[in-house]
N, C-alpha and C positions, 0 to 999 in steps of 0.2 A: 694602621687602619683602625678607626674608631669602632668600638663594639656597640651594636644596637641594644638599647635597654629592653629588658624583658622582665616586667613586673606584673603585679595584679591588675594594673590598668590595661595591660595588653590582652587580658582574658575577657572574652565577651560571649554572652549567651544570647542567641537569637530566638525570638518567639516564633511560633509556628508559621505565620504568614511571611515574616522576614526571610526565613530559611527557604520557603517555597519560591519566593520571588527572586532570591539570590541564586538558587540552584534549581531552576525549573526543570532542567533535563533529568534530574533524579526522579521526578514525579510524572512527567508527561513525555519523556523522550525529547525529540528535537522540537524547535519552535516553528520555523518556516512561515510562509505567508498564505498558505492554503492551496498552493499549486500542487502539492503532493498529498496523497490520501492519508499518510501517517503524520502530517503536520499537526502541531499542538492544538490548533483550534478545533480539529475534529476529535482529538482525545478529550478535550473539555466537554464537547457535546456528548461523546460516548459515556463519559463518567456519569453525567446526569441521567441519560437514558437507561444505563445499567440499573439504576435504582428503581426506575419504573418497571423494567423487565422483572426484577426480583419480586415486585408486588404482583405482577401477572402470574408468575410461577407459583406464588403462594395462593393463587385463586382470587386475587383482589384486583379488579379492573381489567377489562378486556380491550380498552382503547387508550392510545397515547396520541396526544395532539402536539404537533411541532410546527413552528413557523420561524423563519429567519428573515425578518424585514430589515434589509441593509446589514448592519454590523451587529444587530442585537438578536439574541436567541431566546425563544420562549418554548418551554417544555411543560406540558400539563398531563398528569396521569389521573386516574380515577381509582387509585388504590385506597389503602386504609388511612393515608395521611400520616405525617410525622406526629408522634405524641406532642401535644401542644406545649407542654412544659419543657420540651427539649428542642424546639425549633431552632433556636440560636446555637445551642451546643453542637448539634450534629453537623453544622456547616462551618463551625469555627473552633472546635476543640479537637485536637488530634487524639486518635485512639478512642473516639466516641462514635458509637453507631449500633444499630440493631443486629448487624451481621456477626458480632462476636457471640451472640446467643444462637448456637446451632439448632436449638429447638425451633426458632423462628425462620432461620435461613440455612437450611441444611446443605444446599448445593448452590450457593450464591456466586455471582460473577466476581464481585469484589469483596475481599475479606480483611482489608488492611485499614479501613476507617479513614482513608485519605482522600478518596475521590472528589466529593463535593467541596472539601476544604481547599483542594488545589484549584478547583474552578473558582471558588470565592477569592482566593488570594491573587489569582492571575487575571482577575476581571476588574475593570475600572468601575463597573457597577454590577451588583449582584443582589437579587431579591429572592427570598424564599417565602412561600405562603402555604400554610397547611390548613385543611378544612376537615373536620371530623366531629361527629356527635352534635351537629348543628351549630358549631362554633368555629372560628378561624383565628389564626394568628400569623403575622408576617414580620419580616425584618429586612432592612436594607443595609447593604455594605458598600464601601468603596475601597478597593485594593485590600480587601480582607478586614477593614475596620468597620465596626458596627456604627451606623449613622442614625438610624431610627428603628424603633421597635414598637409595633402596634399590638396592643394587648388584646385579650379575648373579646370577640364581639359575636353577637348572634348573627347567623346567616342561613339562607335557604339554599346556598350553593351545594352542589354535589361534593361528596368527600373526595379527598385526594390531595396531591401536592403539585404546586406550580413553581417552577424556577425560571427566572429571567436573568440573563447575564450578557454583558458586553466585554469581550476579550480586550485586555489592556493594550492599546496601540503602542505604548512605550516598551512593551515586551514583544508583541507580535506585530512586526513592522508592515505597514501597508497591506494588511491581510484582507482576504476576500473568501467567503465560503463558496465553493463550487457545488452546484446542485447535484452534479453527476456523482461526486464522492459521497455526499450525504445520502442520496438515494440508494447507492450500493450498500452503504452501512445499514440502512433501514430494511432493505430486502433481506440481508443476512439475518436481521433480527426476526423477521416474520417467517423465514424458512425454518429457523430454529425453534419457533414458538407458534405452531399451527393453531389457529383460532384467535390469535392476536391481530388487531387492526391498528395500523399506524397511519395517521393522517398528516401529511407533510405539505404545507402550503396549499391545502385543499385537495391533494391527490391521495387516494387510498392505497395502502400496501397491505396485502393479505396473502396467505399461503395455506392451501389445504393439504398438500402432499410433502411438505418439508424439504428435505435434501433432494428429493426427486425433482421438485420444482426448480431448485438451484441449478442442477445440471441442465435441465431443459431450457431454462431462461438464458443460460450462458453459452449454449451451443446450438447450432442449427441441427434439425433432425437429420438432414442429409449427410451430416458429417459423422453421425454416430453409427458404429458398426452393428450394434444390436440394441434392443430396448433396454432402458436403464434397469439395473437390478437394484431393488429397494428393499433393504432389510432393517427391521426395527426390533429392539428388545428393551429390557429394563435398563435405563441409563445409557443406552447406545443406539445410534442410528447410522446406517451406511448406505451410500448410493454409489454404484459402480457401472462404468461402461468403458468402451475403447473407441478411440478416434480412428477414422479411416485414413486421415491425412497427416496429422501431427506426429512428430517423432518422439518427443520427450514425455515424461510423466507429469501429470497435473493433479495436485491434491488441494482440497479445501478442507481444513481441519479446524475443529472447534472444541472448546472445553467450557462447560457451564455457560454456553452462549458467547464466549470470548473467541474471536477469530484469531487463531494461533498461526499467523502468517509464516512463522519460522518453524512450525511443526512441533516436535518434541517427542516425549516417550510414547504418546498415543499414536502418533503418525508412524513412528518407527515400528511399533508393534503391529499396526495395520498392514504395512508393507510386508513385514515378515509373515504375518498370518495369511495374507493373500497368496504368497509364493508357496507356502507349505500346503495350503488347501488345494491349490491347482495341481501341484505335484502328486498329492495323494489321490485326487480324483482321477487323473489320467494315468497314474501309475508310471510316470516318467520323471526323471530327474532333470527337468528343463532348467536352463540357466535363468537365474532370477531376473536379469535385465531383459530377457526375451519375454518373460511373463508380464512384466510391468511396462514394457514399451508401449507408448501411445495410450496408456490408461488415463481416464478422466474420472475422478472419484471425489467423494466427500465423506467425512466421518465426524460425528459429534458424540462426545461422551460427557457424562456428569460425574464429578468426583467430589468427595467430601474434602473441604478445605484444601483446594489445589495449591501447589507451589509452582510459581513461574520463575523463569530465569532472569527476568527484568521487570521493572515497575510497569512497563507498558504491556506486559502479559502476552508477548508474541510467541513464547516458546514454553511448553509445559516441561517442568522438571520433576513432577511427582512420579513416583513409581508405584504408589498404592492407590486403590480406589477409595479407601476409607472404610471405617467401621470393620465389619467382619468379612468384607469382600476380599477377593484375591488381589494380586498385583495387577496393574494396568495391562502388562504384557500377557499374563495368563487369562485375564478376563476377555480381552480382545481376541486372543488366539482361540479360546473355546467358542466364542460367539461366531466368529467367521468360519471356523472349522465345521461347525454344525449347520449354520444357516445357509452359507454359500454352497456347501456340498449338497444340501437338500434341494436348493434352487436349481443347480446344474443337472441333477438327476431328473427333476420334473420338467426341465426345459432343454431338451436335447439339441434343438436348433441353435440356441444361444451357445451351448457347450461346444458345438462343432465349429461355430464361427470363432470362438476364442481359441480353439485348438489350431485352426488354420492361421490365425493371426500370430500365434506363437511360432509356428513353423516358418512363416515368412520372416519374422524377426530373427530367428535363428540363422536362416539362410543369409540374410543381409549382414548379420554380425560376422559370420565366418568369411564372407566375401570382403569385408572391410578390415578384418583383423590385422593383416599385414600393413595396410595403409594407415590404420590408426596408430600402430606402433611407430612407424616412420614419422607420422605427424607429431606425436608426442615428443620424439627425439628432436625434431626440428623446432618445436615450440620451446623446449627446454634450452636448446642451444641459442635460439633467438633472444630469449629473455636474459641469458647470461652475457651475450656478446654484442647486442645492439641496443638502440634507444627507442624501440617500438613502444615500450611501456615504461612510463615513469610512475612507479607505484606510490601509494600512500602508506601511512603507518597504521591506521585504524580501518578495520574491515567489518563487514556485516556480521561475521561470525564472532566478533569480539563482544559476547553477550554482556559482559560487565562494564563495557565502556558506555558512558552517557552519550557519546557522539557517534555511536555505531550507525544510527539511521541517517547520519549526514554523509556517510561514505559514498563517494561519487566517482564515476569514471567518465571523463570527457573524451569523446571520439572526435578527433580533429582531422582536417585535411591539410597536408603540406607541412613543411618544417617551420615556416614563419609563424603560422597560427599556433602550432603546438608549442613553439618556443615561447610565445607571449603568454600562453596559459600556464606553461610550466613555471615561468618566472613569477607569475602573479598568484599562483594557487596557494591554498593552505595545505602544506605537505602532510598534515595529520590525517585529513579526510578526503583530499582530492587527488585523484590519479589521472594521468593523461595517456591516451593511446593514439598514436599517429598513423594515419592511413597513408598509403603510397598509391596515389592515383585513384581512379574510380573503381569501386567494387564491381563484381559481376552482377548481372541480373540473374538472381538465383531461382526465379520463378520456374516451377516445373522440374527442377533438378533434384536428384536424390541426395541423401546425406553424405554420399561419397565426396561431393564437391566441397563440403566443409573441411575435409581432411586434405584434399588435394590442392585447394587454393590457399596460398600462404596467408593472405590477409584474413580470410575467414577462420583458418586454423589458429592463428595467433590471437585473434579476437576471442574465439571460444576459450582458448587457454587462459587469456587474461581474465575473463569473466568466471572461469572455473565451473562451467556448466555442462561439461561433456557427459558426466555420469548422472547428475541430478541437480534440479533447481535448488535443493536444500543447501548446496555448496556454493551458491552465488556469493561472490566476494564483495559486491557493491550494491547498496540499496537503490542508488540512482544511476541510471545509464543515460548520459546526456550527449546527444548528437550536436556537435558544435561546428557548423559549416558556414561559409559565406552566404549572405542573403542575395545571391545572384542566381542565374540559371544553372550554372554548374553546381553550386552549393545545394540548390533545391533538388537537383538530380541525384546527388550523393545521398541526401536525406532519404529520398524515395527508395534508392537501392538498399540502404541499410535497413529501413523499415521492412522492405520485402524480405530481406534475409531473416530478420527476427520473426516475422509472421510465418515464413515458410518452415523454419526449423525450431524456433523457440517462442511460440505465440504466448505462452504463459507469462513471459516477461512483460508483455503488453497488457494481458488480461489482469495481471497483478499490479499494474501501475508502476512499473520500474523504468519505463522509457520516456524520455523527455527531449524537447528541442530547446536549445539555448537561444534566448532572445538577446540580441546585441543591438546597440543603438545604430540608427542609420545616419544620424546627424549629431554634430557637436555645435552648439550655439554659445558663444562666449563674448564677454567684454573684459575690461581690465579687472573688474571686481568679482565676476561670477561666471561659472561654466555650467551649462545645462545640457544633458545628454537626452536626445529625443529618439523615440522608437517608432514614430510615425509622422506623417505630414501634419496632422493636427497638433501633435506635441511640439513640432518645430514652429508652427505658427504662433502657438501660445508662448513659447520661449522668446521669439522675436518681439512679441508685444510686451512681455515682461521686462526684457532688457532694454527696450526702446532704442532709438538711434539707429546706428548701422552696426550691429554686432557681427563678429566674424563667424561665418557659417562653413563648417567642414562636412562633406559627404563621405562617410566611410564606405569604401568600395569592397573591402574584405577584412577578415579578422587580423591578417598579417599587418595591416596598416595601423592597428591600434597598439600603442605602446604598452609594455607590461605595467607601467605605473597607472595607466588609465584602465587597463583590463581588470585590475584587482577590484575596481568598483563594480564590475559587471558579473563577477563570479563570487562575490563576497556576500555581505548582508543584504545587498540590494539586487541579488541575482533574480532574473526573471526566467522562469521555466514554463514551457507550454507542454502539458502532458499529451502523449500520443494515446488516443482512446479508440476503441473499436465501435463501429456502428452495428448495433445489434440487429438491424434490419437486414444485414448482409452476412453471409457466412464468409470465413476467411478465404475459401476457394473462390467464391464469387468476387470478392474484393480484389484478389490478386489477378484473377482472370481479366477483369475489366481494366485495371490500371497498368498491369504489366504483361498482359497477354498479347495476342496478335490481332486484336480487333481494332486496328488503327482508325478506320473511318468513324466508328462509334465513339472512340475516345476523342478524336478531333472535334466531333460535333458537340460533345459534352464540354470541352474546353471553350469552344466558341460561345456556347450558350451561357456559360457561367463565368466568363472572363470579366474581370472588373479592371478598367483602365484608369490608372492614376498618372497624372502629368507631373513629372519631377522637374521643377523649375531649375534646380541646380544643374541637372544633367543637360538641360537645354542650353545653358549658357556656354 
């Protein structure tokens, strides 16, 4: 066997932009096409906005203007503007930026000097323009390479920084910005920065009451057990309430304005402090799970030079607040212990509602204790001895893995469909859970059904969400069913299950529907997969003549060799989103309750009939 030569010629040094383009996952997490809220194109947008937020925090610029016409992003702030002599450097030289000087940015969102460099390197076009002291300077880049640099010129424009970029289609395949995800990001920014106005495509986003507004906007008033408890202090803000209907815990946590979707030391400290304060207030050693059951809360803290467990900053690793302040745990415990205790003493009605909620949770937990033990044993035995779950190697908890955000669980119906996906999947990041028959309609049922029903129990065990959403094993949960009446019914039943017992999976954008092609149009030279009648017509015209047309009736009819195209780089996912105009209870009551005549009328009035020519033949 010939030896591979290893000489000086094999050693290569990459410049900053080459390394970012070669290993984008190290800088922005996963790539994606915009169908998921944590796809790379939203991280690019966030990195630019973070710089604008830092200007606002420093008291410079109360408005940020954002527009996304097509595939191009435009962000303009009215802060101090980048120092004109460093306009090129701050977006193209690694480890260059104002945030290393803690005198200027004491509690900044981003401290690594990478943000806008990553945006620059991963954009086919990038422009930065700074205006200050009546002068401006701009620079244009392509794939991180400087193309043009316009030197100082006199201007009457307001001071600030403007960034324009177009994500590179060679890196982000067939991407599209979804306004729903952008708007949610912007709402979080204004919740965390009262007084800031963000204008997105002409719509204004503003918050007066911070995290209190966050909980109010994300939940219907009818679903809340008591008025939101809103506590504020130096470098910390908390909002707390309990849900009347949902079972699990729901947390929105932030550090220096960064949405830490995976929690971290601050969220753990908050959960601990809440339990201790409640126990002390009532003088009872309540079980922690009973206290936290159904809680809906938000916490935001500001930390000096925070340390996160990944580049995308989704989990705080810092244990210290910075400077002469105590640890994160001590700081939060002291704050909650004092402020929440005072609130409960001053608001006895709220305190009584919380006490009753805890007692109800305790009663239900004791009633379910035996069932839960048997359910865990069944789940453990099932995982060992059957093929319900074909797991993957990388999970959401693998914080050091660049691919953790790609972790996906496909929920399939039947052996044939699950077999095709299993043979086609990426075993590193894609797992498969096979359903047996149709799930129950769980609307109106208690949590007891989750443990008694084998399918629900095993699905809960596969997702690892019995105790807490913090233990979720997969970032993406994908319902993969046939595009027929039975498949649609299964989708509806699964969505009902998640809404009834784990609504935060949907609220936090973890649930998706897999889109698979309805038709295959091909001739001897080319094959085109079509997801709609319009795509089929376009494919027939493109291939001309009389191409072969196949109508896929179900996922089981698609061979593994073909299926790999639909769950790989070209995967199409449709996110399941909540309509904020309706509460979860209203939603489930209408679609899954016993109001059959009203539902029939709705279907008839909203039915869109499409004539499938293939099916008619």
